[in-house]
C-alpha positions, 0 to 999 in steps of 0.5 A: 500500500502506497503512502497516498493510499494510507492517507486516503484510508485514514480519511475514510476513518477519521473525516466527517461523513460530510467531508469530500474524500480524496479517493471519491473525487470527481476527477480531472479533465485530463486523467493522470497517473496518481502520485504515490505520496500525495492524495489528489487535493494535496497535489492540487494545493501544491500545484497552486502554491508553485504556480506563477499566478500565485506568486504575482498576488504579492504585488496586487492590491487588496483594498488600498492602492499603493499604500504608504506602509509595509503592513497593509494587506496585499492580495497574497496576504489576504489569500493566506488569511483566508486559507488559515481561517478555512483550515481552522474551521475545516480541521475542527469540523473534520472536513478535508483540510487539503481541499479547503487549502487548495480552494483558498489558495486558488480563489483569487488567482484571477484578480486584476491589478489594482483590486476591484478597480481593475476588475471594474475596468475590465468588466466595462471594456471586455465585450464578455465582461469580467468576473475575477472568480471566473478568471481564477478558474481560467487561470488554472484551466488554461493560462498556467503552464503556457496554456496547459493549465494545472489540471486540477480536480473538479472539487477545487475548480468548483470551490474557486468558481463559487467562492463569492457571496452569491456562489453555491459550492458543491462541497462543504469545503467550498462553503467554508472557503466562501465564508472564510473569504468574507470573514478575512476581508471584513476583519483585515480591512477594518484593521487596515482602515484603522491603520490608515486613519479612515476609522477608529475602533469606536466608529464601529456601531455598537449593534455590531460590536456588541455581538462580534466584539470590540477588536479585530482579534475578538471579532475574528475569534467570534466569527470562526468559533460561531461557524464551527459551533453552528456547523458541527456534524451538519450538512451545511456551513453556517453562522447563527442568525444573530452573528450572521446578521451582525456580519452582514451589517458590518459588511454594509458599514464597511462599504459605506465607510471604507470601500466607497470612501474617497480617502481610500478610493480617491485614486481608483479612477486613475487605476480604472483609466490606466487599465482601460487604456492598456486594454485599448492599446493592446487591442490595436497592437496585439503583436506586443503581447508575449508570444505564449499568449499569441500561441494560446490564442491560436491553439485554443481559438480564443478571441483577441478580446479575451487574450488581451483581458487575460494578459492585463488581468495577470499583471501586478500593480507595478507591471501595469504602471510600468507598461502604462508609462512605456506606452503613454508617457513621453520619455522626457517626462519620466523621472 
């Protein structure tokens, strides 16, 4: 019996009846020889961790565009916090921790430079629209490995696709990531907003703080514990009605006071214009795209609009700025 088979056997005896078992995966699009050490979801986790799109997350905006300070979240640190929350919940509920981690690490691979400002820009200019969760699936199915993709299991791809609030994941592990994403960004965005002087802890309405707590640490602990308590030995991942209502209210408060705050978003229109101009420029000069993108367009029969969107979505903030300066700023104006 291989190490992988021993680990799969351990899953059947230890994990909850509601867990997604590695040996019962719905499989990959392209059949592969099994690894003798790692079950399929662990293998998927490793593929995501080592892919180029994952490394680029370190230079992509979470909320604050190019913040002045080293301690603000990036898309990468957000992803790691989602993963940690999700693993804590999965371990307590005896669900598949490898699957949860793979989904969490891959859920934002398709995010644009400049966060949701970049996503909004591409959604406006691309004929087919742009949604980062769908782009994340595109990254793992087509864009990584020069158009070959990572060939991940159905369960991981499903969890990535359905991680947004409106999503309906096909596994409880996917539900954990969907909820952990919200738990992570609400809490760390409050922390960053306080750091940036947009909020003070006492600004948070008592109707939410009274339920969830009066610090980021306490709120995070409350939400995670509440999910575990209310989901134990059940076929659904959920919070109690009181905590769920407080979380929803706190999320609305963040939209009104941070996500749409001119102090945090004052530079967003510049980012939107930058992305839109890059899109228009590449549409006129498609030959400037790297050869691997042009080859993928020929091989997969994709449209010019789609491949330009793929290229821009994969950029980091700094690379997008560099390309914008290269194409639109005269040499004599550069410092």
